[in-house]
C-alpha positions in Angstrom: 125.8 109.5 88.0 128.8 111.6 87.0 132.0 112.0 89.0 131.1 115.6 89.9 127.4 115.0 90.4 127.4 115.8 94.1 130.6 117.0 95.7 128.9 118.5 98.8 131.0 117.9 102.0 134.1 117.2 99.8 132.6 113.9 98.6 135.0 112.5 96.1 133.1 109.3 94.9 130.3 110.7 92.8 129.3 108.6 89.8 130.4 105.4 91.5 126.8 104.1 91.6 126.6 103.9 87.8 129.0 100.9 87.6 126.5 98.8 89.5 123.6 99.3 87.1 122.6 96.4 84.8 119.5 95.5 82.8 117.6 94.3 86.0 118.3 97.5 88.0 117.6 99.8 85.0 114.3 97.9 84.5 113.4 98.6 88.1 114.2 102.4 87.7 112.2 102.6 84.5 109.2 100.8 86.2 109.3 103.1 89.2 109.4 106.3 87.2 106.9 105.2 84.6 104.3 103.8 87.0 104.4 106.8 89.4 101.5 109.3 88.9 103.5 112.3 90.3 106.9 113.1 91.8 108.1 114.7 95.0 111.5 116.3 94.7 113.9 118.3 96.9 115.4 121.5 95.6 118.7 120.1 94.5 117.2 117.1 92.7 114.7 119.4 91.1 117.3 121.7 89.8 119.4 118.9 88.4 116.4 117.2 86.8 114.9 120.5 85.4 118.2 121.2 83.7 118.5 117.7 82.1 115.2 116.0 81.4 113.5 118.6 79.2 116.5 118.3 76.9 116.9 114.5 77.2 118.3 112.5 74.3 116.1 110.2 72.2 117.6 107.2 74.1 116.4 108.7 77.4 112.8 109.4 76.4 111.4 106.4 78.3 112.3 108.2 81.5 112.0 111.8 80.1 108.4 111.5 78.9 106.8 110.8 82.3 109.2 113.1 84.2 108.5 116.0 81.8 104.7 115.5 81.6 103.5 114.4 85.0 103.1 116.6 88.1 106.2 117.4 90.1 106.0 118.8 93.6 109.0 120.6 94.9 110.0 120.9 98.6 112.1 124.1 98.9 112.4 127.1 101.1 114.6 129.0 98.6 112.9 128.5 95.2 110.2 130.8 94.1 107.4 130.4 91.6 106.9 130.1 88.7 109.1 127.1 88.5 110.6 126.6 85.0 110.0 122.9 84.5 106.6 122.2 83.1 104.0 120.8 85.6 106.1 121.7 88.6 104.5 123.1 91.8 106.3 124.5 94.8 105.0 123.2 98.1 104.1 126.0 100.4 103.9 126.0 104.2 104.6 123.1 106.4 106.1 120.2 104.6 104.3 117.5 106.6 100.9 119.2 106.1 101.6 119.7 102.3 102.6 116.1 101.8 99.7 114.7 103.8 97.4 116.7 101.7 99.0 115.4 98.5 98.7 111.9 99.7 95.1 112.3 100.6 94.0 114.2 97.5 96.4 112.8 94.9 95.6 110.1 92.4 98.0 107.2 92.7 101.7 106.9 93.6 103.8 109.9 94.7 107.4 108.9 94.1 110.4 110.6 95.7 113.6 110.4 93.6 116.9 111.0 95.3 116.4 114.0 97.6 118.1 112.6 100.7 117.3 115.7 102.9 113.6 115.5 101.9 113.5 111.7 102.7 114.9 112.5 106.2 112.2 115.1 106.7 109.5 112.7 105.5 110.7 110.0 107.8 110.6 112.3 110.8 106.9 113.0 109.8 106.2 109.3 109.3 105.2 110.0 105.7 107.2 107.2 103.9 105.1 104.3 102.8 107.8 102.3 101.0 111.6 102.3 100.3 112.9 101.1 97.0 116.6 100.8 97.5 119.6 99.7 95.4 122.3 98.6 97.8 125.7 98.6 96.0 128.5 96.2 97.1 130.7 99.2 98.2 131.5 100.7 101.5 132.4 104.4 101.3 132.4 105.7 104.9 131.4 109.2 103.7 128.8 111.0 101.7 125.2 111.9 102.1 123.0 110.0 104.5 119.6 108.8 103.3 118.4 108.1 106.9 118.3 110.5 109.8 120.8 110.4 112.6 118.2 111.1 115.3 118.7 107.7 117.0 115.1 106.7 116.5 114.5 103.1 115.6 112.2 102.6 112.5 111.6 98.9 112.0 111.1 97.9 108.4 109.7 94.8 106.7 111.3 93.4 103.5 108.6 92.8 100.9 110.9 92.1 97.8 114.5 91.6 97.0 116.7 90.7 94.0 120.4 90.5 93.4 121.7 92.0 90.2 124.5 90.7 88.0 126.8 93.4 89.5 126.3 92.2 93.1 123.9 95.0 94.0 120.7 94.2 95.9 117.4 95.7 94.9 115.3 95.8 98.0 111.8 97.0 98.8 110.9 97.7 102.4 107.8 99.0 104.1 107.4 100.3 107.6 106.9 97.3 109.9 103.7 98.9 111.3 102.2 99.0 107.8 
């Protein structure tokens, strides 16, 4: 949420999302992170989080405590073990097979945070059970894409929505076939 947080592809609007957070949206973020039993992260998100959350300030401990203590699974073809952030495991082999195994053998909710490339790969494997989105009242026309550009239609069903005081929409969708 900083201006230089992700400048990939010459993206010049980093940090713009922060202005749309209010108490309602922060409550939702905290609830998502604190109720998850484990986390699935892409390499870039893992590296940013691993550099920040183990050293989080006292004010950030509501998020830091679960992120630091609960299992984290990292999808990466470039990282090697051992991973430096406590309770982190590198997924090995085929991503789809690894995530299916986690979903079958895991206890509770496996939450993906950020990780747009990972989300696209999970969508291609039909491994996303729910989307929790914050849609900001801003059109950029550039930046990272959360959804694949493969032309495939993936119908969704809205199960919850709420407007924030900043005009953002908090929406939860599930695949329509679920």
